[in-house]
N, C-alpha and C positions, 0 to 999 in steps of 0.2 A: 523609560522615556517613551511618550507616545506623540506622534505627529499626526494630526487629524486634519483631513481635507473637509471643510464644512460642506454639507450637502447643498448649500445655496451659493457657495463661493467657488468660482473656477480656480483650479490650480495654475498659478502663473508660470511655474517653471518646475523642472524635475527636482526631486529631492536626492542629493547625493548619498549613495550607500556604498562606501568603499571599505576595503580591508576585511571582507568576509572570509570565512574559512570553509573549506569543504569538510565533509564528515570525517575524513582521515586526518584532519588537523593542518593540512597544507594551506598556506595563505594564498588567497586570491587577491593579488595586489590591486587589480582594477576590476571591481565587480560591476561598475557602470551605474548610471542613475536609475532611480526607481520612479515610475510614472503611475502614481495612484489616480484613481478616479475620484471625483467629488463624493464625499460621504464615506470613503474607505478609511479604516483605522490601521496605522502601521506601527507595530510595536517593535522596537529594537531591543532584542533580548540576547545580550552577549554577542555571539557571532551568528545569531539567527535573525531572520527577518520574518515577523509574523504579520500577515496581512489579513484583516477581517473585512469582508465586504460590507459596505454601508447600504442602507435602504435608499430607494429612489435613485439608483445609480445612473449617472449620465456617461456619455462616451469619454474615453480616456484621451487626454491631450496628445496631439501628435508629437513624435520625436523631432527634435530640432535637426536642421540639415546637417549631414555629416556625422550623425551620432553613430557610434560603433555598435555592432551587434544587431540582433533581430529581436523584435518584441516577443516575449513569451506570455502565454495566457490569452484570454479573449474577453470581449465585452459582452453585454447582454444581461437580461434580468436573471438568468439562471447560470451564467458562466462563472468560471473560477476567478478568484481575485488575484491581483498581481499587477504588473509583472516585474520581474527583474530583467534588466537589459544587460547582457554581458557578451563580450567578444569570445569567440572560440579560443580555447587555450589548449596547450598540449596536455597529455596525461592519459589518453585512451583513444579509441576509434572515433569518438564524437567529442573529444575535449575533456578538460578537467571537470569533475563533478562539483556542483554547487548545490547547497540545500536551502530550500525555502519552505516555511510553514504556511499553510493556507487553511481556509475553511470554505465550505460550500453548503448551500441549503439543498437538502435532498429529502424528499418524502416527509416533509414537515419537521425535520430535525437539522441541527447544525452539525455537520460532519467535518472533523479535523483530519488533515492529511499532510504528509511530508512529501515534498517533491524534490528530486535531485537528478542530476545528469543534464546533458545538452538537449535543448529543445528539439533538435532534429532527429534524435535517436528513437528507435522503436519503443513503444511503451511496455513497461513491466509493472505489474501490480503485486505487492507483497501483503499477505493477509496473516496477521499475528494469531497466536494461540489464546485460549481462554485466560483472562486475567492479565494479559500482556498489553503492550501499546506499541505504537509505531517505532519508538526508540529501540525496541527489542531487536530490530534488524541492524543496529549500528555496526556490528562486527563484520557484516557482509555487504551492506548497502553501497559503500564507496566503490568496491570492486565491481559490483553489478552496474553501478551508475556510469562507469567508464564505457559501457557498451549499450546501455539502455536508459531511457527516461523512466525513472523509478517513481512510483506512486505508492506510498505506504500509509493507509488510513488507520485511524482508531475506529474500530467497529463499534456499533451502538452499545452504550453502557460501559464504555472503556475510555479512560483518559480524558482528553479535551472534547471528544464528541459527546453530544447530549445523552443523558440517561433518561429516556422517556418513560420507563416503567413497563413497556410492552416489548417482550423479547422472544425471539425464535430464530432458529438458523435460517429459515426462509426469509424472515425480515432482514437479516444481515445480508443474505444473497441479493435481495431486491435493493437494499441500500447501495451495494457495490455496483449493481447494474445501473442504478440511477446516477451514481457518480460518474461512471463511464459515459453515460449520455450527456451529462453536464459538461464533461471535459471534451466531448466530441471524439471519444476513442471508440472506434467501431470494432477493432480487433486488437487483442492484447495477449501478451504472455502473462502467466499467472503462477505465483508461488504461494502455497498456503501451508502453514505449520499447524499441526494438530487440529484444533477447532477451525482455524483458518483454512486448513485443507478440506474440511467438510464443507465449509461455505464455498470453497473453490470448486469441488466436484458437483455440488448442487447447481452452481452457476453454469458450469460447463455442460451439464445435462439439460438444463432449462433452455439455454440459448447456445447451442454448440458452435454456431458460426462466430461467436464473439471471442473465443479462446483459440489461439494458434498453438501454443505449447503450454502444458500444465505440469507443474511440479508439486507433488504431495509429500510433504516432509512428516513422516511418522504420524500420519493422520488416521484416526480411528475409522475403520470400515463401518458401513451402515448395517451392522449385525447386532442383535440383542446381546446384552451382557448383564451380569448380576448387578442390580442397583446398589449403590452405597450412598450414604448421606455425608457430604463434605462438611468439614468443620471450618467455621468462619475464622480467619486469622484475627488476631488482636489488633486493635488500633484502627486508625482511618485507612481506607482503601482508595486506590485510584481506579476502581471499577465498581459497578453496582452488584452487590451480593445477590440481590433478587435475580439478576441476569444469570449468575452462575447456577443458581438452583433451577431456573427454567431450562437452561441449555443442557444441564446434566441429565435432566429427565428425558430430553429428546435423544441425547447420545446413548443413554441406557436402553431406550426403547424406540429405535428409529422407525420412521415410516417405511413399511416394506417397499413402497414405490421407489425409495432412494436406491435400493440395491438393484432393482430392475433397470432404473434409469442410468446406471453406469454404462450400460451397453449403448446408450445414445451419444456418449462422448466421442467426438471426432478429433479432438486435439491430440497431437503427439503428447504422450504422458510418461513422466518419470516418477516412480515411487521411491522415496528414500527412506529406508528403515533404519532405526537406531540400534538394532541388535538386541541381544538377550537382556541387557540391563534396562531397557525401556519398559515402562509399565503398559505400553500398548502391545497386545498380543501380536507377535510377529507372523504367526500363521494367518491372522486376519489381514495383515498387509499383503501377504502373498495372494490371498483371495481377492483383495481389492485390485491388485495388479492383473490378476487373471480375468476379472470381470470387465475391465476397461480395454476396449479393442486395441491391440498392439502395444500396450503399456510395458515399460521396462521396470525392473526392480533391482535396486542396488542396496547394499547394507554398509553403513558407516558405523561400526560398533562402539559408539560413545554414549548411548542412551537417548532419551527422548529429545533432548535439546541439541540436535545435530549442528545447527548453524551457529550456536553459541559455543559448544564444546569443541568443535573442529571446523572453524570458519574457513580455513584454507582448503580443506578437503571438500567442504560443502560448495564453496564458490567454484572450485575447479570442476566439480561434477555438474553443477547447474549451468555454468557458462559453456562447457563442452556440449551440453544438451541443447541450450538455447541458440547458440551461435552456429554450431555445425562447422564443417570444414571450410565453407565459403567465407564466413565472417571472421574466423579466428586468425 
């Protein structure tokens, strides 16, 4: 079902959106009303609310007197769509997490991202691996969202984000930076898995002041490796195969400047290795940790997919690193 606010017709009242669930399946009995802007398209997809910004967007109607909660999201030609209004609920340092699907226009493409957690919590960005999408974080996002406002995008060529046909790790880095600018996020914590970790350390060396703490989960270091030609899986894909080929070439033969650039990272950095069963050479992860000033290296010996294979161990390590003694 779609509820559309016509671009020429003001929205006379909020649209009720009740009974949403958080990612861990717990019912949010009172999610509160949704305030779309004229032109926005709101898709109710099971327990998810998917908000797509309309063209020619006008200011969002004001909340009625006495409405509970605070508005999430912002207006403006390049701002995110939304918002969901919800009262703070128990369940974590900043309340019970709630998930909203959004899209934003960045650098000429439509980028989809999943947002969860309380609006007042510090921002955390999750960057997925090659061929994955934002739902890949489903096993760990709810625990992280109890302490952080979590943003998990589909990187270009993946999932619901556009597949523009032009792909590079630098382009993905710049897309993420543009999303941060669109969302008004000056400084974030960032977790990147595999390819997402490469995007993460490229971002952290390009604009060191934007990343407070960085987690690199079994991310390949920027060191040359023997090229191999991947085999395309059978059937339809939810990512662009041309993107896979373009990025594999870069990962096989990385720009030498990427290795030197690791020394420019100022974020506190945690490298999580998957151990001997991972296809990523573990000595390369040790070199990655050595090159980033002050980085720490831990091993969770479950293979490349640490957050999926050992979600409790992963979230425990990540939260201990992100929160420190003062926030825990």
